[in-house]
Every structure is written in structure tokens, then in C-alpha cells.
C-alpha positions, -999 to +999 in steps of 0.1 A: -842-472-577-838-480-614-832-443-622-804-439-598-787-471-611-790-458-647-776-424-638-746-440-621-740-461-652-742-430-674-717-412-651-692-441-652-696-443-690-690-406-693-659-409-671-645-437-693-652-416-724-634-386-709-604-408-699-602-422-735-603-387-749-575-376-726-554-406-734-558-400-772-551-363-768-519-369-748-508-396-772-513-372-802-495-344-783-466-368-774-463-379-810-462-344-824-438-332-797-415-362-805-416-353-842-407-316-835-378-326-812-364-352-836-366-328-865-348-302-845-321-327-835-316-337-871-313-300-882-288-294-854-266-324-863-265-315-900 
């Protein structure tokens, strides 16, 4: 019984870790994409 509870806890922890990783990845991608777009807009307006 204890083993099954422990494995469920591990699975939920792994899911949270994966979600955190995805969130940080998408934030980083969004930031770099915003930089690229804003730089292009600046170059086009000059």
C-alpha cells in the first residue's frame, strides 16, 4: 500500500516538474520571439 502511494506521489511530482519546464521554455521562447519581432519592427521603421 505504501509503495503505491509513494509512486503516485512521484508521478505527480514529475508532472509538476514537466509543467514547470514547459512553462519556462515557452516563456523563454516568447521573450526571444518578442525581441526578434521588435528588432525587425525597429529596422523597418528606420
